[in-house]
C-alpha positions, 0 to 999 in steps of 0.5 A, a space after each residue: 230731120 230728127 236724126 240731124 237735130 238729135 245729132 246736134 243736140 247730143 253734140 251740144 251736150 257733149 261739148 258742155 258737160 255741166 249743163 243748166 237745163 231750163 224746162 217749160 210747159 212743152 216738156 210735160 205736154 207728152 204727159 197729157 198736161 196742156 200748155 198755155 201758148 201756141 207755136 207763136 208764143 201767143 196765149 191759146 186761152 185767156 190769160 191765167 188768174 192774176 195774183 192781185 185779182 186772187 188776193 183782192 176778189 173773193 169771186 176770183 178765188 171762187 173761180 180758181 178753187 172751183 176749177 181746181 177742184 175738178 182739175 186737180 183730180 186729173 192733174 195729180 194722175 199725170 206721170 213723167 213722159 220720156 223727156 222727163 226720164 231722159 233728163 233724169 238719166 242725163 243728170 245721173 250720168 253727170 251731163 246736167 249740173 242743175 235743172 230749173 223748171 217753170 212747171 209746177 207738176 213735179 214730174 222731173 222729181 217723179 222721174 228721178 231728177 234730184 238737183 231741181 229748182 221749181 222756179 214757179 212753185 209746186 201745185 201739190 202744196 197750198 199756203 196761207 197768205 196770212 200765217 204762211 202755214 203749209 198744207 198738202 193739196 190732198 187735205 185741201 181737196 178733201 176740204 173742198 169736196 166736204 164744203 161743196 157736196 153738190 158741186 158737180 159741173 155738167 161739163 169740164 174740159 182740162 186746162 193747163 196746171 190743174 185748171 179746168 174750163 167751167 161756165 160761170 154758173 158752175 162756181 157762182 155759189 162755190 164755198 172757198 175754204 179758209 186757213 184751218 189755222 188762222 182763217 186766212 186766204 189759202 193759195 196754191 204754192 205756185 207763183 201766179 201771173 203778176 206775183 214775184 218769185 221769191 228772191 232766194 229761189 231766183 238767186 240760187 238758180 242764177 248761181 247755178 247758171 254761173 257754175 254751168 258751162 252752158 244753157 239748154 232750154 227745153 219746151 219753153 217759149 220764154 215769153 215770161 221774163 222769169 225764164 227769159 232772164 236766164 238767156 239774158 244772163 247766159 248771153 251776158 256771160 258768154 255762155 252757149 245757149 241751145 233751145 229745143 222748142 217747136 215754135 218761136 221763143 223770145 230768145 231766138 236772137 240769142 241762141 247758138 243752136 235752135 232745134 224746132 222740134 219737141 224734145 220727145 221727138 228726138 228721143 223716139 224708138 230705141 233712142 228713147 233712153 239715148 244719152 249723149 255718150 250713145 250718139 256714135 253708136 246710135 248713128 253708127 
């Protein structure tokens, strides 16, 4: 089955030499980062923190930063998976015009991809919501540890996007740092659920789609509109759409090609670094 799927995918890439690639959480699962949704596109866990709750409620910020203090230590150690490396090679060889990712892990850049838009931001930075000052996440991590010296949860399981599962009692007395510059609210430089993606970022990504020959979606259920809109726009413009995802996607009725598999499974063994131009040799 994977041989046939692989052939269809590489043929799609060959037919459309200037691809806009959209990636979701599924491509980073092989890097050890859990995903939010199951094969049906439903939540595997309670929905993440909402932006309005984070801004208005100190308790929500306590919960977020306590869990992030534990989760970031693990998250920052993640390294690119074969899928990230394959897409970086495809870009270098001219198959990918631009890559838009819904992930906040920066693993595409770590693998060597250059033309990348982090649609939902990046977890390695922290922004002040009041004065807009930007900080490296490591400096905030040090601050979190310094003002919470006795914080040591008995148990913590890893969750998506640098989060960790903790019991309520573990963060009831957690101290949340303020902005070192103005005393304002600190937030990771990522787009929370219920928050608006900066318009410039969206417009630049849609412009890249306008200039592309086709859209290839990898590892995304597209349940969030921020990703689904790319399929709507591509369909409206008559651009071919392919998706590689083991489960259902919100855009299944718009797809010209649907491959129900993980991207990594199509790059197994000696094909882990296969490129579209290798297709005939690999299957020969």
